[in-house]
matplotlib code that plots the C-alpha trace (Angstrom):
import matplotlib.pyplot as plt

x = [-6.1, -8.0, -9.8, -7.0, -5.6, -8.6, -8.3, -4.7, -5.5, -8.4, -6.3, -3.6, -5.3, -4.0, -6.4, -6.0, -1.7, -1.0, -2.5, -1.1, 2.5, 1.7, 1.0, 3.9, 6.0, 4.8, 5.0, 8.9, 10.3, 10.1, 11.1, 8.0, 5.7, 6.9, 5.2, 1.8, -0.2, -2.3, -5.6, -3.7, -2.3, -6.0, -7.3, -4.2, -4.8, -8.3, -8.0, -5.4, -7.6, -10.9, -9.1, -6.8, -8.9, -12.8, -13.5, -11.6, -13.7, -16.7, -16.6, -15.1, -18.4, -20.7, -19.2, -19.6, -23.2, -23.5, -22.2, -19.6, -17.0, -17.2, -16.6, -15.3, -12.4, -11.3, -10.1, -9.7, -7.1, -9.5, -11.8, -8.7, -7.8, -10.3, -11.3, -7.1, -7.0, -10.1, -7.6, -4.8, -7.2, -8.2, -4.5, -3.5, -6.3, -4.4, -1.1, -2.6, -4.3, -0.7, 1.5, -1.0, 0.0, 3.5, 4.5, 7.9, 9.2, 10.4, 6.3, 5.8, 8.4, 7.0, 3.2, 4.5, 6.1, 2.5, 1.1, 4.3, 3.7, 0.0, 0.5, 3.3, 0.8, -1.8, 0.2, 1.2, -2.1, -3.0, -0.9, -0.3, -1.9, 0.0, -0.1, -1.5, -1.6, 1.9, 2.7, 1.2, 3.2, 5.9, 5.4, 5.5, 8.5, 10.5, 9.4, 10.3, 13.7, 13.6, 13.5, 16.1, 18.6, 17.3, 16.7, 18.7, 15.1, 16.3, 13.5, 14.7, 11.5, 9.5, 11.1, 11.5, 7.6, 7.3, 9.1, 7.3, 4.0, 5.4, 5.7, 2.7, 0.3, 2.2, 1.9, -2.3, -2.2, -1.2, -3.8, -6.6, -6.2, -4.9, -1.6, 1.3, 4.6, 6.0, 3.0, 3.7, 7.6, 6.6, 4.2, 6.7, 9.9, 7.5, 6.6, 9.8, 12.0, 9.0, 8.8, 12.2, 13.6, 11.5, 12.5, 16.2, 16.5, 13.8, 11.4, 8.5, 6.7, 5.4, 2.5]
y = [8.5, 5.4, 7.8, 9.5, 5.9, 5.1, 8.3, 7.0, 4.0, 5.1, 7.7, 5.7, 2.4, 0.1, 0.7, 4.6, 3.7, 2.7, 6.1, 8.4, 6.6, 7.4, 10.5, 11.3, 9.6, 11.6, 14.9, 14.6, 12.2, 14.6, 11.3, 10.0, 12.3, 14.9, 12.9, 13.2, 16.9, 17.5, 16.2, 12.8, 12.8, 12.9, 10.1, 8.2, 9.0, 8.4, 5.1, 4.0, 5.1, 2.9, 0.1, -0.4, 1.9, 1.7, -1.1, -3.3, -1.3, -1.6, -5.9, -5.9, -3.9, -6.2, -9.2, -7.7, -7.2, -10.3, -12.2, -13.5, -11.9, -10.7, -6.9, -4.9, -4.2, -7.8, -8.4, -11.9, -13.6, -16.3, -13.4, -11.5, -14.5, -14.1, -10.0, -9.9, -12.1, -10.2, -7.5, -8.8, -9.3, -5.6, -4.5, -6.9, -5.0, -1.5, -2.8, -4.4, -0.8, 0.7, -1.2, -0.4, 3.1, 5.1, 4.2, 4.4, 1.3, 2.5, 3.3, 0.0, -1.7, 0.7, -1.0, -4.3, -4.2, -3.5, -6.5, -8.4, -7.3, -8.4, -11.5, -12.3, -10.9, -13.3, -16.1, -15.2, -14.6, -18.4, -19.0, -15.7, -12.8, -9.8, -6.0, -5.2, -1.2, -2.0, -3.6, -0.5, 2.6, 0.1, 0.3, 4.0, 4.0, 1.6, 3.4, 6.9, 5.0, 3.6, 6.7, 8.2, 5.4, 4.9, 8.6, 10.5, 12.2, 14.9, 15.0, 14.2, 16.4, 13.8, 10.9, 11.9, 12.2, 8.7, 7.5, 9.8, 8.2, 4.8, 5.4, 7.1, 4.4, 1.2, 3.1, 3.3, -0.1, -1.9, 0.6, 0.1, -3.6, -7.0, -7.0, -7.5, -5.6, -8.7, -8.3, -4.8, -4.9, -7.8, -5.7, -3.0, -4.6, -6.5, -3.4, -1.7, -4.7, -5.2, -1.8, -0.6, -3.9, -3.8, -0.3, -0.7, -4.2, -2.8, -6.0, -6.0, -8.0, -7.0, -7.6]
z = [22.5, 21.7, 19.2, 18.1, 17.2, 15.3, 13.4, 12.1, 11.4, 9.1, 7.4, 6.9, 5.9, 3.4, 1.1, 0.7, 0.5, -3.3, -4.4, -1.1, -2.3, -6.5, -5.7, -3.4, -6.3, -8.9, -6.5, -5.9, -9.1, -12.3, -14.1, -13.5, -14.2, -17.1, -19.6, -18.0, -17.8, -14.7, -16.4, -17.2, -13.7, -12.0, -14.3, -13.4, -9.5, -9.8, -11.1, -8.7, -6.1, -7.6, -8.4, -5.2, -2.6, -3.3, -4.9, -2.1, 0.6, -1.3, -2.0, 1.8, 3.1, 0.7, 2.5, 5.7, 5.5, 3.8, 6.9, 4.8, 7.6, 11.0, 10.5, 7.8, 10.5, 9.6, 13.4, 12.8, 10.8, 8.9, 7.7, 6.2, 3.5, 0.7, 0.8, 0.8, -2.6, -3.7, -3.3, -5.0, -8.3, -8.2, -7.6, -10.9, -12.8, -11.8, -12.4, -16.2, -16.6, -16.0, -18.0, -21.0, -20.8, -21.0, -18.0, -16.5, -15.7, -12.1, -11.5, -12.6, -10.2, -7.9, -8.1, -8.3, -5.3, -4.0, -5.5, -4.2, -0.5, -1.1, -2.0, 1.1, 3.0, 2.2, 2.1, 5.6, 6.8, 5.9, 9.2, 10.9, 11.4, 9.8, 10.3, 6.9, 8.2, 8.3, 5.3, 3.4, 5.3, 5.0, 1.5, 1.2, 3.3, 0.8, -2.3, -1.2, -0.1, -3.6, -5.2, -3.3, -4.4, -8.4, -8.9, -6.1, -5.3, -2.5, 0.1, 3.7, 5.4, 3.3, 4.4, 8.0, 7.9, 6.8, 9.0, 11.7, 10.3, 10.8, 13.9, 14.9, 13.0, 14.8, 18.2, 17.1, 15.5, 19.3, 20.9, 18.3, 17.6, 19.3, 17.0, 18.9, 18.6, 16.5, 14.0, 13.6, 12.8, 10.6, 8.4, 8.0, 7.2, 4.5, 3.0, 3.1, 1.6, -1.3, -1.9, -2.3, -3.3, -6.8, -7.2, -6.8, -8.7, -11.5, -10.7, -13.0, -15.4, -19.2, -19.8]

ax = plt.figure().add_subplot(projection="3d")
ax.plot(x, y, z, "-o")
ax.set_aspect("equal")
plt.show()
């Protein structure tokens, strides 16, 4: 059981969540993807994966090997502050690159929701440990709900799967980490509210 919990924690790690959300959003919402060719989409996905996934993971790994943080898993609250701030800078860089393309405003709002969620996660982490995994999966659920609201996208199966994934991941984090139920619930609520709120109200920053 603990092995499965760790496996789900790795597969649904917040580092991969921006890319997963973007791929799903472009797959189900033609309003976002119609202007891109398949090659352009692959380049876009690769850029987001590199900026929001690979670079943060590599940087945290270097910090762990250098003794700046206790472990790449960042179990201690204090160890999370610098990696979260560093990841926030990577997110900002990805957002800037997205804003320089012909991106749909909903895409920018969706991505800005991720930046806002990460910023609030960082600020909360200064005083209290919140589940970043659940913030990430909450962002996925909130993004899908946002697309349903603004573009009336029909995806009941995908929504059901996302809710189940959130429940499974929450259980996995309780089994595979020292998170409390309150930290799990707070994380998913933060992710849902930031993603859905930014898409629903068109919150973004023009660069």
